N, C-alpha and C positions, 0 to 999 in steps of 0.2 A: 495310480493318477496323481499328480502333482495338483494340490489345492492352494499351493502359492501363487498369489498374483504379482506381476511385477511391480517394484514400487514406483508411485507415482513421483515425476520430477518435483524437486523443491523449489520453490520460488520465495525469494525474499524482497519484500518491497521497502526500500529505503528513503527515509527522510531526515530532515534535520532533528525533529522533536518527536516524531511518532504520535504526533497529536491530532493529525487530521488527513493528509493526503495519503500517507501509507496506510492509515487505519482505513480509509475509505477504498483502497487498491486490494488491501486482503480482504476486506468484507466482499466486495465485488467478485473478486477470484473464489472465494469461496463460495458465494451463493451462485454464481454462473458456471463456473468453471471446476467446482471441487470433486467432480469426476475425473478430472484431467489433470490436476496439479494438487500439491499441498502447499498452500499459500501461508505466507506469515508476514510480520511487518515489524519493523525496529526504527529507531532513531540514532543519529551520532549522539545525541542526548536526549533527555525525557524532556518533555514539557507538559505533561498531565494531557487528558483527553480533551479536546477541544467541544463544548457544550453545543456550538453550532453544527459543528460536523456530525455529532451524535444524533441532532434534530433533524438535519438534513436527510440522514440515511435511515432514521424512522418514517421519515415522510414516504419513502419508497417501499416499507416494509422490511427493512435490515436492522436489526437492533444490535449496536455495538456498546450499549451503556455498561455493560459488563467487563467491557475489555480494559486493559492498561496500556499505559503508554511504558516502552521499555526500550532497553538500548540491545544491539547485538549480543554483549555480554550476558546479556541475562536469559537468553535464548536457550533451550536444551543442547548441551554440550555435542550430543551424539548426533545432532541435525548437520546433515551436509547439504548443501544449496547446490544445485544445478544452474539457478540462475538468480543474479542480484540485479534489481532494477530500481536504480536511484531515479527519485522522482523530483528533485529539485538540485540546483548547480551546487549549493554547499554540500549537500550529500555526496555528490559525484567529485568534489574537490577533495574531500576529508573521508572518502570511502576507507573502511578498513581493508587490510588484505585479506582475500580469499583465495583458496586453493587454485592452482592453475587450470582444474579442470571445472572451475565455476565461469559462466559466462558472466560478464558483467554489463549491461546495457544502461544506458541513460535515457530517460524519456521524462522531461521536466514539464511541470504543470505549475500554473499560477498559485501563488500563497493566498487562500481565501482571507485568512485575518488580516494579513496587510492590505487587500484590497478593500475590505470592509472598514477599516479603521476610522474612517471620516464619514460613516452612513449615519443618516440623521433618524433612522427608525428601523424596526425589526426587519420591514420588507426590503429594505435598502441592503442591510447588513447580510441577509441570507442570500441574497441574489448571488454573489459571487462563490459563496459555498455550492449552491444549486448548480451552477455552471459547471465549475469544476468536478463535482460528484458526476456530472453527465458525460463531462469530458473522459474522465477516468474509466466510466462505464465503457464507452466507446473503443478505448484502448484495450480494456480488458478482453472485451470481446472478440479483437483483432490478435490478442496475444498467441493463440496457437498458430497462426501462420508467421506473426513476428519471429517466435522463438525456433520456429522451423528454418528460419532464415540467417540465425544468429549462428 
């Protein structure tokens, strides 16, 4: 009897700085689809973790405070991604080259730090983070169907 289960497809969420959107996507994918996919995130460069992104994820019970911002070069070299999903236009335009067997998809989300730049208080500042967090959740829940079509 073979006790080896097939490898779960690996998905990389890629953004500019791996500080907010890609971290949220990885967290949602691990929390909701961890049985279906191996989820990772990285940035074209690193910007450090965004404290407001951590805060709004904690609000819904997902702790990302121990994570770190990383580039694709910092991911384990043995990783082979089945899917790379760019979450912002800059990442799509500067996406590293992946093997031909990797499907690269683009699904942009607004940049919460940019939207919150002129906020006058915490409630205003966190509102775009919460909206984008929830939009990413909806995208992640549809991901199995989206990936079947790619």
